[in-house]
N, C-alpha and C positions, 0 to 999 in steps of 0.2 A: 503494499500500499505506499501511496504518497503522503506524506505529513505536511509537506508545503515548506519545510524548512529546509531541503537542499534544493536551493537555485546554480545554478552552474554558470550563468550570465553576471550574477551579481558576486558570486566568487572571485570569479576571473576580474572583474573591474575594482574590487575592495582588495584583490590580494596586494597584501604589504606585511611589513612585520613591525613587530610590537609588544610591549608589556603583556603579562599576564595579570599584572595587577593585585597580586597577594598582598603589595603595600603600595601607598602612595604617600610622600614619593617612593619613586620606586629606588631600588638598593644605586644604582647607575649616579644616586645622589649623596650614598655617604660618605662621610670626608673622617678625618681623622683628626679635627675638632671636638667631637664629643670621642673623651676617653675614656678610661678607667674610673677619675676622680670625679667626672660632672655625672657617668652613670650612678655611683653611689647614692648621688644626692637626689639624681631622679628615685630611685627605690626608697628614700626617705620619704620625698614628697609625695609620693605614689599612695603614702597611709592616709593623705588626708582626704581622697575619695572613698576610700575603704573597700574597691571595685572588689570581683569575684576575681579568684588568679586561673590561668591555663597555664601548664607547666609542660616545655618541651623537652625532651631527653636526646640528644644525635649518640648514634652510637655509629661510630664509622668503620666497624671492619666488617672485611667478606671474605670468604676463602679463596674465593676465586672471583675473577672480573668480567663483567659483563659489558661487549663492545662498546653498547648505545649508552652507557653511562654516564650521567652529567654530574653524579654527585659528591659531595668532597667524602673521599673514601679513605680507608687504607687495606689494602689486599694482601693477607696474612693468613698461613696456615699454623702458625702458631698463637694457641689459646692464653699461651700466658701474659701475652700483651696486653689483654684484658684490662687484669688487676690493676697495676697503675695508673691504667686512663681512670679507670673507677675510682680511684683514690682521688687522683683530682679533680672530678666530676662532683662527688659527693663534699669536697672541700670547697668549691664554687656553692654547690646547694644550700651548704651550711652557712655560708657568707649572706646569702640574700635571704633565708629564711631569719636570722637574728634581725635586720633591719626592719623586716614584716610583722606588721601588727600580728599576732595570734592568731587571732580569730577571724581574720581574710580564709575565706574557703575557695579551697581548690576543686572547681567544678570541670575541669576538663584537665586531661594528661594524656600526652603521647608519645610515644618511644620510634624513633625513626632511625632513617640512616643512610649506607650502609646495612648490615642485617642485623637489629637485635637480637635476633634468636640465634645469633655466634654465639652470644656470651653460653657460660656452662648454666645447669640450672640455679646453682649456688649461688653464680654470680647473680639471675636474675633475682631471685628472691634475694638479696642483699641489697640490691640496687631499689627495687620494690619498696622494700621494709625501710628503706633512708629517706624515701622518698615519705613514707606515712609518716615516721617518726617527725621529721621536719617539718612538715605543713599539716594544714586541717582540712582533711576531704572528708566532702558530701557524700550521704551513702548512694549505695549501687544504683539505685532508682532513681537517684537525679542527676549523676554526673555522667558524661561521657570518658570513659577510658581506655584509650586504644594502643596498638600495638603493631608492626608492622611487621609481617610473616613472609618467610621465605618458606615453601612446602618442602622445600627439601632439607631443610634442618630439625623438623618439628615431626615427635611421633603422639600418636593419640593420648600419651600420658602428660607429653611435655605440654599439650593444649590442655589440659587439666590442672598442670600446676599454674598455667598462666591464667585463670580463671579463678586461684584460690588465690592468686596475688592482688588482685582485685581488679584485673581488667577486661571488661564489657564488651568490648566491638575489637574485630579481628578485619585487618585489610592485609589480603594476598597479592604480593606479584605474583602474573601469570603471564602476561605479553603477549605470546602465542603457543599455541600446543602444536604445531606443526613443527616437524623432527628436523627438516632443513633448515629452517628459519633458526630456531634454536642452537643447530650447529654453528649457521653462522654469524650469530652473535653473542657463541660462548654461553649458554644459557639452557642448559638440557634439565629438563623438569617434566617428568610424565603426567600425564592424565590419572592417573591412578592416584598416586601419593597426593597429588591438590585435593581430589575429591575427597580421599580420605579424612585431609585435615580440616575440610570444611564441613564435613559432617559431624568428624568430631566435636567442633566448634558448638555446631548445632544441641548436640547431646547434652552437651555441659552448659549449654543454657546461657551464650553467648549473646546478645540485645542486638547485635546488630554485625553482618559479614559483608564485606567488600573487595572488588576484585579489581585490579589496575590492568589495563591491556595496552598495546601501542601498536600504531598503524603505520606504515611508511618502512619497515624493517626489511633488510634483504631477503629478496627470494618471495615475497606475500603477492600472493593472488588475491583479486576480491573472492574467487571460487574459495582458497584454500582457507583465509579468514574467515568468509563465512560459516567454516566447520568448526571453528575456532568458537565464532559467536554462536551458533548454535550449543557448542558444550557448554559454553557460559550460562547460556538461558536455561539449559536443563538442571544445571546448578543452582540459578536462584539465588544468588545474592541478592543482599538490599541495594546495593549500592556498585555502581560499574560506571568507571572512567577509562573514557579511549582515548588515550593522548597520542599527540600527532608527534613521530619521531622528528627532532631537531638534529639535523644531520651537521655540525660546528665544528670537525676537525681541527681547526684552528685556536678552537676554544680547549677543548677536551681531548686532548691527543691518542687517549684509549683509542676515540671513534675513527683514530687511521686504521686501525687493523679491520673494518670493514671494507669490503671490495665494493668500492662506488659502481661499480659496471653492475651490479647483484640489485640494488638500490631500487625502487619501481620508479616510472615515470611521474612527472607534475599530474597527469591524466587518471595514470593508474593509482596514486593515493587519493586524488578526488573516487574514483569508484571505489575504493576501499570504504573511504568515510562513510559516501551516502549508502551503500549495503549499508553497514553499521548500526546507521541511526534509524534505517526502514526496518530491518530486523530487531533492534532492539524496542524501537517503541511499538513495531505490531506485536510485541509479546508482551507490550502493555507497560513497560516503563516511563517515565516521565523524563524528556529531557529539561533539565534544568536551566543548561546552557553551557558554554563552552566548551566543554569535554566532559559533561558529567549527566548520569542516568540515574535513576532513582524509581523505587517502586511507589505507587503512588501514596500509600499510607505511611510514606518515611517523614520523620521529621524535617529532612532538608525540601520536600514538595509542602508540608504543613506551615513552615516558617516563609519559604517562598510565596505561598500564598496569600498569606497574613503580612508580608512588606518588613517579617524582621528576621532574612537572610542574612548572614554575614561573612567575610572573605579575610583570610588570614594566611600565614605563611605555610600552614597546613593543608591550605585549598580552603574550600565552601564548610561553612560551620553555623550552627545552631547558640553560641554565646555571645554575643557581639560586645558588652560591659566589661571585660575582663582587660587585666592587664597579663600580658604575658610574657614568661619570661622561660630563656631556653638554654638548653647547659650543656655543654662541651663544645669540642671544636666547630666555628665556624655558623653557631646558634644563634639566632638573632632573638632580640627581644621587644617586645612593643609594650613598651612603659609610658602612661600618661600618653601625652601628646609629644613621643618620641619614638626613635626605633634605633637601636645600637646590636653591633653585630661582636661576638669572639673573634678572635684570631685563629685563620682557618689549618694553621700548622700548629702539630701536636707540640713540638719544640717550644716555642713563642706561648702557648697553652701552659702549659707547664709551668715555665720560666716564671709567668704573673700569678701562678695558684702558689707555687713555692714562695714565691716574696710576699702574700698575702694580699695578693690586688685583684679585684676583678679585670678577665682576660679583656676585656671589652677592647676594639683597636678602632672601631671605627662607628658613625650613625650620623644621625641629623635629627634636630629638634624641628617641629613643625610650625610654620609661621600661620599666620591664619589666614591666607589664603590657601596656603596647603592644607588646612582641618576642611575649610570649607570644598576644596575642590575632591579630598578624599571622600567627603561626605556624597557627592555627587558621582563620583565614579563608584564608590562602593552600591549605591543605590542605584545604578543602572546593572553591573556588573552580577548584582545577587538579586534584584528583584524586579529587573528588567523592566522600571521606568522612570520618571523623573516628573518631581513635583517642583516648578519652581519655588510656587508660592511657600510650601512649606520648607523651603531652605530658607527662605528669608524670613520667614518666623524663628527658625531654629536660631541662626546667624546673626538676625537683626539688619540684615541687608536689603535691599531693592534687588532681589536677582535677576529681573528683566534685565534689568540695567548693566549689572555687573556682568552676567553672559550675553549681550546684545550680540558680541565677535561670533559668539559658539552658538547661538540658537542660530544666525545666518547660516552656518555650516550645516546643520541640522536637515535644514530644508531639502538637500540635494538626497539625503538621507529617506526622508518622507516620501520625497517623489520616487524613490528606488522602490520604498515599501519595505524598508528593512526598520523603520518605526514610523508611529502616526504621531502627529504632533495634535495637539488640544490647547485648550484656553489656559491650561493650567501646569503644562509641560507635554510630555508624549510618554507614549507605548512601545513596547519592544516586539516587533512582530514574531512570528515563528522564523522566518530566514535570518531576520535579526539576533534571534538567539546565537546562532552559530557564528555571527559575524561582531558579537557582542563588544568583543577588542576594540574594533574600529570606531565603536560610538562610543566607547568610554575616551579614548584617544583625542575627542576633537576638546575633553577638558583637560590633558593634561598638559600642564604651563611648561615644562621642559623639554619636553619630546621636539618641540625644532633644533633643540640645541645637543642633541643627541645624537651620535650616530643609529642607525637603523639595525645595523649588522650588528649592534647588542644584542639584540632581540631575535628569537624565533617568529617563525611567519607565522600568520593569526589563522591560518588553515594550512 
């Protein structure tokens, strides 16, 4: 069935590169003006708001390297390398916790990587307990506590362990079940072990299961990837992300191991995307926007319908009014009206922690204009609409005048059917959900000053 999302003419017309807007301003605007001392002050100041907390732990270790990967990772088979890293990260957690009011609630926790399940059972329990000892967590029925899973690294008993640790959501990296594709990207993962892990997650009572796929990998075809999509539909996860593979070997050296001649052509990638959208929507999944799908009763869908969906460095979120603290190398925090990032290299990270300092190396504090535009871009990216009058009331501005130039640039998008202008603002159409980054980019004040090569293609 054609769900009117995929419009080839519009996709070709609006083909460009741009941010995914997990933050605004984007990380390109981070500088070393915001360092460890200022971050410490921001942590202290955050207590005035009393906001709930969202916590992120970056576990960078992987047993083997996936050629498509652009994450900050440490590839090693030496399990002993994890212990000193956990020592440092727990110290960092303690440095934050001692500055926060003890009654501030943790409503969200996410372990990402790398491969969090690289850690041994004892190390997983150790880190989980450290979080619980240092911070005040809400109950299982109120919070979202998730972990990224490589199905090759878990067993039914280790899935049960994760539930015992307090996790209630699982995110599985799958990418593609096709054997030829797996060989081409150096990620051999059987359908059986993935199915076993997902089924065990359900038996253990996890609240939500999500999976990640990637289209545009070497040797993929619409027919071969359709088989993977059908198998995923049969597994029936609550959420599905179908990411566009961004081939940027000039930035990510590991991608140079991919044979460029085996990559799908531009048209073949579009065929992959169109097939994926139609098959998932035919199966009853709701297209949230960008590259995310969810079942109709999922909280992402409910929050989007209510206009309360949010977006941060972990993707779409149902918790908006939180201070986010990231722990570990390269992690990013969002505290008050600021973003800050830890050192990317383990040596700099370890040195800062050993000296009793926060490992913050760069960031940005938002101006009033940044705050206004962040709100606008969040509304567009998450809730697929914008009410200028509501923005005006929230920030005490004449939004029509403030965004006069941007509103003129929206008119061609209205004419092309990406959005529908109304007297208060606009709503995004079905084709516009796929090109939502293009719409948000209209309001990005920094984008004209940045090389588009910094970002991935919007489609």
